[in-house]
mmCIF file as gemmi writes it, N, C-alpha and C atoms, coordinates in Angstrom:
data_model
loop_
_atom_site.group_PDB
_atom_site.id
_atom_site.type_symbol
_atom_site.label_atom_id
_atom_site.label_alt_id
_atom_site.label_comp_id
_atom_site.label_asym_id
_atom_site.label_entity_id
_atom_site.label_seq_id
_atom_site.pdbx_PDB_ins_code
_atom_site.Cartn_x
_atom_site.Cartn_y
_atom_site.Cartn_z
_atom_site.occupancy
_atom_site.B_iso_or_equiv
_atom_site.pdbx_formal_charge
_atom_site.auth_seq_id
_atom_site.auth_asym_id
_atom_site.pdbx_PDB_model_num
ATOM 1 N N . UNK Axp A 1 ? 3.716 4.5 16.354 1 0 ? 1 A 1
ATOM 2 C CA . UNK Axp A 1 ? 4.089 3.432 15.465 1 0 ? 1 A 1
ATOM 3 C C . UNK Axp A 1 ? 4.832 4.085 14.337 1 0 ? 1 A 1
ATOM 4 N N . UNK Axp A 2 ? 5.158 5.343 14.439 1 0 ? 2 A 1
ATOM 5 C CA . UNK Axp A 2 ? 5.982 5.907 13.357 1 0 ? 2 A 1
ATOM 6 C C . UNK Axp A 2 ? 7.456 5.431 13.247 1 0 ? 2 A 1
ATOM 7 N N . UNK Axp A 3 ? 7.855 5.033 11.989 1 0 ? 3 A 1
ATOM 8 C CA . UNK Axp A 3 ? 9.189 4.595 11.921 1 0 ? 3 A 1
ATOM 9 C C . UNK Axp A 3 ? 10.249 5.845 11.993 1 0 ? 3 A 1
ATOM 10 N N . UNK Axp A 4 ? 11.332 5.532 12.674 1 0 ? 4 A 1
ATOM 11 C CA . UNK Axp A 4 ? 12.285 6.516 12.89 1 0 ? 4 A 1
ATOM 12 C C . UNK Axp A 4 ? 13.099 6.888 11.472 1 0 ? 4 A 1
ATOM 13 N N . UNK Axp A 5 ? 13.486 8.157 11.405 1 0 ? 5 A 1
ATOM 14 C CA . UNK Axp A 5 ? 14.339 8.549 10.252 1 0 ? 5 A 1
ATOM 15 C C . UNK Axp A 5 ? 13.535 8.21 9.006 1 0 ? 5 A 1
ATOM 16 N N . UNK Axp A 6 ? 12.282 8.664 8.901 1 0 ? 6 A 1
ATOM 17 C CA . UNK Axp A 6 ? 11.503 8.355 7.719 1 0 ? 6 A 1
ATOM 18 C C . UNK Axp A 6 ? 10.568 9.604 7.568 1 0 ? 6 A 1
ATOM 19 N N . UNK Axp A 7 ? 10.403 10.083 6.281 1 0 ? 7 A 1
ATOM 20 C CA . UNK Axp A 7 ? 9.48 11.242 6.149 1 0 ? 7 A 1
ATOM 21 C C . UNK Axp A 7 ? 8.594 10.911 4.876 1 0 ? 7 A 1
ATOM 22 N N . UNK Axp A 8 ? 7.746 11.732 4.615 1 0 ? 8 A 1
ATOM 23 C CA . UNK Axp A 8 ? 6.69 11.68 3.706 1 0 ? 8 A 1
ATOM 24 C C . UNK Axp A 8 ? 7.307 11.62 2.187 1 0 ? 8 A 1
ATOM 25 N N . UNK Axp A 9 ? 8.454 12.218 1.965 1 0 ? 9 A 1
ATOM 26 C CA . UNK Axp A 9 ? 9.135 12.288 0.632 1 0 ? 9 A 1
ATOM 27 C C . UNK Axp A 9 ? 9.671 10.991 0.435 1 0 ? 9 A 1
ATOM 28 N N . UNK Axp A 10 ? 10.361 10.371 1.357 1 0 ? 10 A 1
ATOM 29 C CA . UNK Axp A 10 ? 10.842 8.984 1.133 1 0 ? 10 A 1
ATOM 30 C C . UNK Axp A 10 ? 9.876 7.977 0.926 1 0 ? 10 A 1
ATOM 31 N N . UNK Axp A 11 ? 8.617 8.148 1.6 1 0 ? 11 A 1
ATOM 32 C CA . UNK Axp A 11 ? 7.496 7.233 1.338 1 0 ? 11 A 1
ATOM 33 C C . UNK Axp A 11 ? 7.113 7.373 -0.072 1 0 ? 11 A 1
ATOM 34 N N . UNK Axp A 12 ? 6.922 8.525 -0.482 1 0 ? 12 A 1
ATOM 35 C CA . UNK Axp A 12 ? 6.429 8.682 -1.812 1 0 ? 12 A 1
ATOM 36 C C . UNK Axp A 12 ? 7.386 8.161 -2.925 1 0 ? 12 A 1
ATOM 37 N N . UNK Axp A 13 ? 8.691 8.264 -2.72 1 0 ? 13 A 1
ATOM 38 C CA . UNK Axp A 13 ? 9.562 7.909 -3.715 1 0 ? 13 A 1
ATOM 39 C C . UNK Axp A 13 ? 9.592 6.373 -3.737 1 0 ? 13 A 1
ATOM 40 N N . UNK Axp A 14 ? 9.52 5.65 -2.599 1 0 ? 14 A 1
ATOM 41 C CA . UNK Axp A 14 ? 9.432 4.242 -2.357 1 0 ? 14 A 1
ATOM 42 C C . UNK Axp A 14 ? 8.075 3.726 -3.108 1 0 ? 14 A 1
ATOM 43 N N . UNK Axp A 15 ? 6.974 4.335 -2.886 1 0 ? 15 A 1
ATOM 44 C CA . UNK Axp A 15 ? 5.887 3.758 -3.522 1 0 ? 15 A 1
ATOM 45 C C . UNK Axp A 15 ? 5.931 4.074 -5.05 1 0 ? 15 A 1
ATOM 46 N N . UNK Axp A 16 ? 6.387 5.276 -5.503 1 0 ? 16 A 1
ATOM 47 C CA . UNK Axp A 16 ? 6.553 5.512 -6.971 1 0 ? 16 A 1
ATOM 48 C C . UNK Axp A 16 ? 7.455 4.464 -7.551 1 0 ? 16 A 1
ATOM 49 N N . UNK Axp A 17 ? 8.42 4.016 -6.885 1 0 ? 17 A 1
ATOM 50 C CA . UNK Axp A 17 ? 9.277 2.887 -7.494 1 0 ? 17 A 1
ATOM 51 C C . UNK Axp A 17 ? 8.419 1.538 -7.872 1 0 ? 17 A 1
ATOM 52 N N . UNK Axp A 18 ? 7.207 1.384 -7.121 1 0 ? 18 A 1
ATOM 53 C CA . UNK Axp A 18 ? 6.39 0.134 -7.302 1 0 ? 18 A 1
ATOM 54 C C . UNK Axp A 18 ? 5.327 0.477 -8.316 1 0 ? 18 A 1
ATOM 55 N N . UNK Axp A 19 ? 5.303 1.608 -9.035 1 0 ? 19 A 1
ATOM 56 C CA . UNK Axp A 19 ? 4.291 1.919 -9.993 1 0 ? 19 A 1
ATOM 57 C C . UNK Axp A 19 ? 4.212 0.796 -11.048 1 0 ? 19 A 1
ATOM 58 N N . UNK Axp A 20 ? 2.896 0.428 -11.237 1 0 ? 20 A 1
ATOM 59 C CA . UNK Axp A 20 ? 2.544 -0.579 -12.336 1 0 ? 20 A 1
ATOM 60 C C . UNK Axp A 20 ? 3.139 -1.902 -12.175 1 0 ? 20 A 1
ATOM 61 N N . UNK Axp A 21 ? 3.495 -2.191 -10.738 1 0 ? 21 A 1
ATOM 62 C CA . UNK Axp A 21 ? 4.013 -3.51 -10.349 1 0 ? 21 A 1
ATOM 63 C C . UNK Axp A 21 ? 2.971 -4.062 -9.484 1 0 ? 21 A 1
ATOM 64 N N . UNK Axp A 22 ? 2.992 -5.498 -9.411 1 0 ? 22 A 1
ATOM 65 C CA . UNK Axp A 22 ? 2.313 -6.234 -8.408 1 0 ? 22 A 1
ATOM 66 C C . UNK Axp A 22 ? 2.757 -5.988 -6.91 1 0 ? 22 A 1
ATOM 67 N N . UNK Axp A 23 ? 1.9 -5.742 -6.061 1 0 ? 23 A 1
ATOM 68 C CA . UNK Axp A 23 ? 2.243 -5.444 -4.641 1 0 ? 23 A 1
ATOM 69 C C . UNK Axp A 23 ? 1.37 -6.181 -3.758 1 0 ? 23 A 1
ATOM 70 N N . UNK Axp A 24 ? 1.933 -6.514 -2.537 1 0 ? 24 A 1
ATOM 71 C CA . UNK Axp A 24 ? 1.188 -7.104 -1.416 1 0 ? 24 A 1
ATOM 72 C C . UNK Axp A 24 ? 0.856 -5.966 -0.473 1 0 ? 24 A 1
ATOM 73 N N . UNK Axp A 25 ? -0.511 -5.849 -0.2 1 0 ? 25 A 1
ATOM 74 C CA . UNK Axp A 25 ? -0.94 -4.762 0.68 1 0 ? 25 A 1
ATOM 75 C C . UNK Axp A 25 ? -1.415 -5.457 1.965 1 0 ? 25 A 1
ATOM 76 N N . UNK Axp A 26 ? -1.099 -4.902 3.102 1 0 ? 26 A 1
ATOM 77 C CA . UNK Axp A 26 ? -1.586 -5.24 4.419 1 0 ? 26 A 1
ATOM 78 C C . UNK Axp A 26 ? -2.138 -4.029 5.044 1 0 ? 26 A 1
ATOM 79 N N . UNK Axp A 27 ? -3.425 -4.078 5.375 1 0 ? 27 A 1
ATOM 80 C CA . UNK Axp A 27 ? -3.994 -2.994 6.091 1 0 ? 27 A 1
ATOM 81 C C . UNK Axp A 27 ? -4.471 -3.311 7.458 1 0 ? 27 A 1
ATOM 82 N N . UNK Axp A 28 ? -4.041 -2.503 8.489 1 0 ? 28 A 1
ATOM 83 C CA . UNK Axp A 28 ? -4.402 -2.713 9.823 1 0 ? 28 A 1
ATOM 84 C C . UNK Axp A 28 ? -5.694 -2.04 10.095 1 0 ? 28 A 1
ATOM 85 N N . UNK Axp A 29 ? -6.7 -2.888 10.354 1 0 ? 29 A 1
ATOM 86 C CA . UNK Axp A 29 ? -8.028 -2.233 10.541 1 0 ? 29 A 1
ATOM 87 C C . UNK Axp A 29 ? -8.421 -1.932 12.047 1 0 ? 29 A 1
ATOM 88 N N . UNK Axp A 30 ? -7.372 -2.353 12.918 1 0 ? 30 A 1
ATOM 89 C CA . UNK Axp A 30 ? -7.644 -2.06 14.319 1 0 ? 30 A 1
ATOM 90 C C . UNK Axp A 30 ? -8.188 -3.309 15.051 1 0 ? 30 A 1
ATOM 91 N N . UNK Axp A 31 ? -8.04 -3.357 16.311 1 0 ? 31 A 1
ATOM 92 C CA . UNK Axp A 31 ? -8.432 -4.544 17.208 1 0 ? 31 A 1
ATOM 93 C C . UNK Axp A 31 ? -8.062 -5.903 16.644 1 0 ? 31 A 1
ATOM 94 N N . UNK Axp A 32 ? -6.76 -5.973 16.221 1 0 ? 32 A 1
ATOM 95 C CA . UNK Axp A 32 ? -6.225 -7.233 15.788 1 0 ? 32 A 1
ATOM 96 C C . UNK Axp A 32 ? -6.951 -7.595 14.433 1 0 ? 32 A 1
ATOM 97 N N . UNK Axp A 33 ? -7.311 -6.809 13.618 1 0 ? 33 A 1
ATOM 98 C CA . UNK Axp A 33 ? -7.984 -7.134 12.326 1 0 ? 33 A 1
ATOM 99 C C . UNK Axp A 33 ? -7.026 -6.644 11.321 1 0 ? 33 A 1
ATOM 100 N N . UNK Axp A 34 ? -6.779 -7.444 10.369 1 0 ? 34 A 1
ATOM 101 C CA . UNK Axp A 34 ? -5.88 -7.139 9.242 1 0 ? 34 A 1
ATOM 102 C C . UNK Axp A 34 ? -6.51 -7.581 7.914 1 0 ? 34 A 1
ATOM 103 N N . UNK Axp A 35 ? -6.374 -6.733 6.899 1 0 ? 35 A 1
ATOM 104 C CA . UNK Axp A 35 ? -6.754 -7.091 5.482 1 0 ? 35 A 1
ATOM 105 C C . UNK Axp A 35 ? -5.601 -7.236 4.703 1 0 ? 35 A 1
ATOM 106 N N . UNK Axp A 36 ? -5.476 -8.436 3.93 1 0 ? 36 A 1
ATOM 107 C CA . UNK Axp A 36 ? -4.335 -8.606 3.088 1 0 ? 36 A 1
ATOM 108 C C . UNK Axp A 36 ? -4.82 -8.93 1.695 1 0 ? 36 A 1
ATOM 109 N N . UNK Axp A 37 ? -4.184 -8.297 0.715 1 0 ? 37 A 1
ATOM 110 C CA . UNK Axp A 37 ? -4.554 -8.689 -0.65 1 0 ? 37 A 1
ATOM 111 C C . UNK Axp A 37 ? -3.28 -8.382 -1.583 1 0 ? 37 A 1
ATOM 112 N N . UNK Axp A 38 ? -3.316 -8.81 -2.834 1 0 ? 38 A 1
ATOM 113 C CA . UNK Axp A 38 ? -2.438 -8.568 -3.819 1 0 ? 38 A 1
ATOM 114 C C . UNK Axp A 38 ? -3.064 -7.854 -4.978 1 0 ? 38 A 1
ATOM 115 N N . UNK Axp A 39 ? -2.304 -6.779 -5.538 1 0 ? 39 A 1
ATOM 116 C CA . UNK Axp A 39 ? -2.904 -6.087 -6.628 1 0 ? 39 A 1
ATOM 117 C C . UNK Axp A 39 ? -1.86 -5.345 -7.289 1 0 ? 39 A 1
ATOM 118 N N . UNK Axp A 40 ? -2.306 -4.404 -8.301 1 0 ? 40 A 1
ATOM 119 C CA . UNK Axp A 40 ? -1.493 -3.632 -9.1 1 0 ? 40 A 1
ATOM 120 C C . UNK Axp A 40 ? -1.345 -2.31 -8.587 1 0 ? 40 A 1
ATOM 121 N N . UNK Axp A 41 ? -0.28 -1.659 -8.351 1 0 ? 41 A 1
ATOM 122 C CA . UNK Axp A 41 ? -0.287 -0.239 -8.026 1 0 ? 41 A 1
ATOM 123 C C . UNK Axp A 41 ? -0.591 0.57 -9.216 1 0 ? 41 A 1
ATOM 124 N N . UNK Axp A 42 ? -1.835 1.152 -9.259 1 0 ? 42 A 1
ATOM 125 C CA . UNK Axp A 42 ? -2.293 1.648 -10.542 1 0 ? 42 A 1
ATOM 126 C C . UNK Axp A 42 ? -2.331 3.091 -10.756 1 0 ? 42 A 1
ATOM 127 N N . UNK Axp A 43 ? -2.113 3.813 -9.63 1 0 ? 43 A 1
ATOM 128 C CA . UNK Axp A 43 ? -2.15 5.314 -9.664 1 0 ? 43 A 1
ATOM 129 C C . UNK Axp A 43 ? -1.213 6.009 -8.545 1 0 ? 43 A 1
ATOM 130 N N . UNK Axp A 44 ? -0.621 6.995 -8.967 1 0 ? 44 A 1
ATOM 131 C CA . UNK Axp A 44 ? 0.255 7.821 -8.01 1 0 ? 44 A 1
ATOM 132 C C . UNK Axp A 44 ? -0.187 9.135 -8.223 1 0 ? 44 A 1
ATOM 133 N N . UNK Axp A 45 ? -0.653 9.812 -7.037 1 0 ? 45 A 1
ATOM 134 C CA . UNK Axp A 45 ? -1.206 11.205 -6.987 1 0 ? 45 A 1
ATOM 135 C C . UNK Axp A 45 ? -0.471 11.885 -5.946 1 0 ? 45 A 1
ATOM 136 N N . UNK Axp A 46 ? -0.519 13.326 -5.87 1 0 ? 46 A 1
ATOM 137 C CA . UNK Axp A 46 ? 0.161 14.023 -4.936 1 0 ? 46 A 1
ATOM 138 C C . UNK Axp A 46 ? -0.12 13.663 -3.507 1 0 ? 46 A 1
ATOM 139 N N . UNK Axp A 47 ? -1.455 13.323 -3.197 1 0 ? 47 A 1
ATOM 140 C CA . UNK Axp A 47 ? -1.76 13.071 -1.799 1 0 ? 47 A 1
ATOM 141 C C . UNK Axp A 47 ? -1.992 11.596 -1.475 1 0 ? 47 A 1
ATOM 142 N N . UNK Axp A 48 ? -2.224 10.832 -2.526 1 0 ? 48 A 1
ATOM 143 C CA . UNK Axp A 48 ? -2.647 9.43 -2.23 1 0 ? 48 A 1
ATOM 144 C C . UNK Axp A 48 ? -2.057 8.554 -3.425 1 0 ? 48 A 1
ATOM 145 N N . UNK Axp A 49 ? -2.313 7.211 -3.253 1 0 ? 49 A 1
ATOM 146 C CA . UNK Axp A 49 ? -2.031 6.193 -4.314 1 0 ? 49 A 1
ATOM 147 C C . UNK Axp A 49 ? -3.091 5.222 -4.348 1 0 ? 49 A 1
ATOM 148 N N . UNK Axp A 50 ? -3.336 4.594 -5.555 1 0 ? 50 A 1
ATOM 149 C CA . UNK Axp A 50 ? -4.36 3.585 -5.717 1 0 ? 50 A 1
ATOM 150 C C . UNK Axp A 50 ? -3.833 2.283 -5.938 1 0 ? 50 A 1
ATOM 151 N N . UNK Axp A 51 ? -4.395 1.199 -5.448 1 0 ? 51 A 1
ATOM 152 C CA . UNK Axp A 51 ? -4.14 -0.118 -5.755 1 0 ? 51 A 1
ATOM 153 C C . UNK Axp A 51 ? -5.376 -0.826 -6.399 1 0 ? 51 A 1
ATOM 154 N N . UNK Axp A 52 ? -5.2 -1.519 -7.556 1 0 ? 52 A 1
ATOM 155 C CA . UNK Axp A 52 ? -6.26 -2.295 -8.074 1 0 ? 52 A 1
ATOM 156 C C . UNK Axp A 52 ? -6.134 -3.723 -7.664 1 0 ? 52 A 1
ATOM 157 N N . UNK Axp A 53 ? -7.062 -4.209 -6.813 1 0 ? 53 A 1
ATOM 158 C CA . UNK Axp A 53 ? -6.81 -5.663 -6.386 1 0 ? 53 A 1
ATOM 159 C C . UNK Axp A 53 ? -7.029 -6.669 -7.523 1 0 ? 53 A 1
ATOM 160 N N . UNK Axp A 54 ? -6.418 -7.755 -7.471 1 0 ? 54 A 1
ATOM 161 C CA . UNK Axp A 54 ? -6.407 -8.839 -8.507 1 0 ? 54 A 1
ATOM 162 C C . UNK Axp A 54 ? -7.852 -9.496 -8.369 1 0 ? 54 A 1
ATOM 163 N N . UNK Axp A 55 ? -8.489 -9.649 -7.229 1 0 ? 55 A 1
ATOM 164 C CA . UNK Axp A 55 ? -9.765 -10.337 -6.993 1 0 ? 55 A 1
ATOM 165 C C . UNK Axp A 55 ? -10.761 -9.332 -7.524 1 0 ? 55 A 1
ATOM 166 N N . UNK Axp A 56 ? -11.521 -9.715 -8.461 1 0 ? 56 A 1
ATOM 167 C CA . UNK Axp A 56 ? -12.644 -9.022 -8.937 1 0 ? 56 A 1
ATOM 168 C C . UNK Axp A 56 ? -13.789 -8.751 -8.118 1 0 ? 56 A 1
ATOM 169 N N . UNK Axp A 57 ? -13.942 -9.581 -7.182 1 0 ? 57 A 1
ATOM 170 C CA . UNK Axp A 57 ? -15.123 -9.399 -6.287 1 0 ? 57 A 1
ATOM 171 C C . UNK Axp A 57 ? -14.717 -8.516 -5.062 1 0 ? 57 A 1
ATOM 172 N N . UNK Axp A 58 ? -13.469 -8.036 -4.943 1 0 ? 58 A 1
ATOM 173 C CA . UNK Axp A 58 ? -13.097 -7.247 -3.868 1 0 ? 58 A 1
ATOM 174 C C . UNK Axp A 58 ? -13.635 -5.812 -3.923 1 0 ? 58 A 1
ATOM 175 N N . UNK Axp A 59 ? -14.347 -5.514 -2.743 1 0 ? 59 A 1
ATOM 176 C CA . UNK Axp A 59 ? -15.149 -4.274 -2.737 1 0 ? 59 A 1
ATOM 177 C C . UNK Axp A 59 ? -14.608 -3.246 -1.746 1 0 ? 59 A 1
ATOM 178 N N . UNK Axp A 60 ? -13.462 -3.491 -1.172 1 0 ? 60 A 1
ATOM 179 C CA . UNK Axp A 60 ? -12.813 -2.599 -0.261 1 0 ? 60 A 1
ATOM 180 C C . UNK Axp A 60 ? -12.182 -1.406 -0.739 1 0 ? 60 A 1
ATOM 181 N N . UNK Axp A 61 ? -11.687 -0.595 0.191 1 0 ? 61 A 1
ATOM 182 C CA . UNK Axp A 61 ? -11 0.595 -0.14 1 0 ? 61 A 1
ATOM 183 C C . UNK Axp A 61 ? -9.764 0.371 -0.883 1 0 ? 61 A 1
ATOM 184 N N . UNK Axp A 62 ? -9.474 1.003 -1.985 1 0 ? 62 A 1
ATOM 185 C CA . UNK Axp A 62 ? -8.241 0.776 -2.689 1 0 ? 62 A 1
ATOM 186 C C . UNK Axp A 62 ? -7.349 1.945 -2.895 1 0 ? 62 A 1
ATOM 187 N N . UNK Axp A 63 ? -7.69 3.069 -2.197 1 0 ? 63 A 1
ATOM 188 C CA . UNK Axp A 63 ? -6.811 4.368 -2.281 1 0 ? 63 A 1
ATOM 189 C C . UNK Axp A 63 ? -6.368 4.545 -0.87 1 0 ? 63 A 1
ATOM 190 N N . UNK Axp A 64 ? -5.16 4.976 -0.812 1 0 ? 64 A 1
ATOM 191 C CA . UNK Axp A 64 ? -4.476 5.108 0.621 1 0 ? 64 A 1
ATOM 192 C C . UNK Axp A 64 ? -3.593 6.357 0.445 1 0 ? 64 A 1
ATOM 193 N N . UNK Axp A 65 ? -3.482 7.003 1.648 1 0 ? 65 A 1
ATOM 194 C CA . UNK Axp A 65 ? -2.632 8.227 1.654 1 0 ? 65 A 1
ATOM 195 C C . UNK Axp A 65 ? -1.168 7.837 2.036 1 0 ? 65 A 1
ATOM 196 N N . UNK Axp A 66 ? -0.298 8.691 1.803 1 0 ? 66 A 1
ATOM 197 C CA . UNK Axp A 66 ? 1.135 8.311 2.193 1 0 ? 66 A 1
ATOM 198 C C . UNK Axp A 66 ? 1.322 8.386 3.627 1 0 ? 66 A 1
ATOM 199 N N . UNK Axp A 67 ? 0.525 9.133 4.291 1 0 ? 67 A 1
ATOM 200 C CA . UNK Axp A 67 ? 0.624 9.292 5.827 1 0 ? 67 A 1
ATOM 201 C C . UNK Axp A 67 ? 0.221 7.985 6.445 1 0 ? 67 A 1
ATOM 202 N N . UNK Axp A 68 ? -0.745 7.198 5.77 1 0 ? 68 A 1
ATOM 203 C CA . UNK Axp A 68 ? -1.114 5.896 6.405 1 0 ? 68 A 1
ATOM 204 C C . UNK Axp A 68 ? 0.012 4.915 6.278 1 0 ? 68 A 1
ATOM 205 N N . UNK Axp A 69 ? 0.833 5.097 5.289 1 0 ? 69 A 1
ATOM 206 C CA . UNK Axp A 69 ? 2.061 4.112 5.052 1 0 ? 69 A 1
ATOM 207 C C . UNK Axp A 69 ? 3.083 4.618 6.154 1 0 ? 69 A 1
ATOM 208 N N . UNK Axp A 70 ? 3.161 5.961 6.381 1 0 ? 70 A 1
ATOM 209 C CA . UNK Axp A 70 ? 4.187 6.567 7.246 1 0 ? 70 A 1
ATOM 210 C C . UNK Axp A 70 ? 3.855 5.992 8.659 1 0 ? 70 A 1
ATOM 211 N N . UNK Axp A 71 ? 2.682 6.062 9.103 1 0 ? 71 A 1
ATOM 212 C CA . UNK Axp A 71 ? 2.275 5.697 10.4 1 0 ? 71 A 1
ATOM 213 C C . UNK Axp A 71 ? 2.213 4.287 10.688 1 0 ? 71 A 1
ATOM 214 N N . UNK Axp A 72 ? 2.232 3.391 9.554 1 0 ? 72 A 1
ATOM 215 C CA . UNK Axp A 72 ? 2.187 2.107 9.789 1 0 ? 72 A 1
ATOM 216 C C . UNK Axp A 72 ? 0.827 1.413 9.643 1 0 ? 72 A 1
ATOM 217 N N . UNK Axp A 73 ? -0.098 1.998 9.525 1 0 ? 73 A 1
ATOM 218 C CA . UNK Axp A 73 ? -1.473 1.357 9.228 1 0 ? 73 A 1
ATOM 219 C C . UNK Axp A 73 ? -1.696 0.639 7.989 1 0 ? 73 A 1
ATOM 220 N N . UNK Axp A 74 ? -0.923 1.004 6.968 1 0 ? 74 A 1
ATOM 221 C CA . UNK Axp A 74 ? -0.864 0.456 5.639 1 0 ? 74 A 1
ATOM 222 C C . UNK Axp A 74 ? 0.578 0.007 5.238 1 0 ? 74 A 1
ATOM 223 N N . UNK Axp A 75 ? 0.75 -1.273 5.034 1 0 ? 75 A 1
ATOM 224 C CA . UNK Axp A 75 ? 2.151 -1.769 4.631 1 0 ? 75 A 1
ATOM 225 C C . UNK Axp A 75 ? 2.091 -2.23 3.172 1 0 ? 75 A 1
ATOM 226 N N . UNK Axp A 76 ? 2.943 -1.715 2.333 1 0 ? 76 A 1
ATOM 227 C CA . UNK Axp A 76 ? 2.973 -2.12 0.906 1 0 ? 76 A 1
ATOM 228 C C . UNK Axp A 76 ? 4.406 -2.527 0.586 1 0 ? 76 A 1
ATOM 229 N N . UNK Axp A 77 ? 4.419 -3.683 -0.207 1 0 ? 77 A 1
ATOM 230 C CA . UNK Axp A 77 ? 5.683 -4.297 -0.576 1 0 ? 77 A 1
ATOM 231 C C . UNK Axp A 77 ? 5.544 -4.939 -1.863 1 0 ? 77 A 1
ATOM 232 N N . UNK Axp A 78 ? 6.578 -5.134 -2.591 1 0 ? 78 A 1
ATOM 233 C CA . UNK Axp A 78 ? 6.562 -5.831 -3.94 1 0 ? 78 A 1
ATOM 234 C C . UNK Axp A 78 ? 5.985 -7.317 -3.774 1 0 ? 78 A 1
ATOM 235 N N . UNK Axp A 79 ? 5.172 -7.745 -4.544 1 0 ? 79 A 1
ATOM 236 C CA . UNK Axp A 79 ? 4.664 -9.112 -4.528 1 0 ? 79 A 1
ATOM 237 C C . UNK Axp A 79 ? 5.833 -10.251 -4.742 1 0 ? 79 A 1
ATOM 238 N N . UNK Axp A 80 ? 5.7 -11.348 -3.939 1 0 ? 80 A 1
ATOM 239 C CA . UNK Axp A 80 ? 6.705 -12.282 -4.217 1 0 ? 80 A 1
ATOM 240 C C . UNK Axp A 80 ? 6.277 -13.065 -5.527 1 0 ? 80 A 1
ATOM 241 N N . UNK Axp A 81 ? 7.346 -13.347 -6.3 1 0 ? 81 A 1
ATOM 242 C CA . UNK Axp A 81 ? 7.076 -14.061 -7.543 1 0 ? 81 A 1
ATOM 243 C C . UNK Axp A 81 ? 6.931 -15.525 -7.313 1 0 ? 81 A 1
ATOM 244 N N . UNK Axp A 82 ? 5.817 -16.135 -7.666 1 0 ? 82 A 1
ATOM 245 C CA . UNK Axp A 82 ? 5.652 -17.529 -7.465 1 0 ? 82 A 1
ATOM 246 C C . UNK Axp A 82 ? 6.324 -18.279 -8.596 1 0 ? 82 A 1
ATOM 247 N N . UNK Axp A 83 ? 6.836 -19.456 -8.172 1 0 ? 83 A 1
ATOM 248 C CA . UNK Axp A 83 ? 7.641 -20.355 -9.242 1 0 ? 83 A 1
ATOM 249 C C . UNK Axp A 83 ? 6.748 -21.484 -9.678 1 0 ? 83 A 1
């Protein structure tokens, strides 16, 4: 499920562009299970990034590695602005 013509450096740059913005996160948990939530991209680190969910009762994992994005198990994109 690796996307062609993509590398870790381009994934890091793309995610760095979303820093301190609202993002939609989709996590593939396997066996047709997906977790979707909206939150703020709160931290950028050399090996991973963190997302702070908007839902206060959310207890799931909020840190992801760049390799998870590269492999397609985590999809992150800017949140759609509601009118």
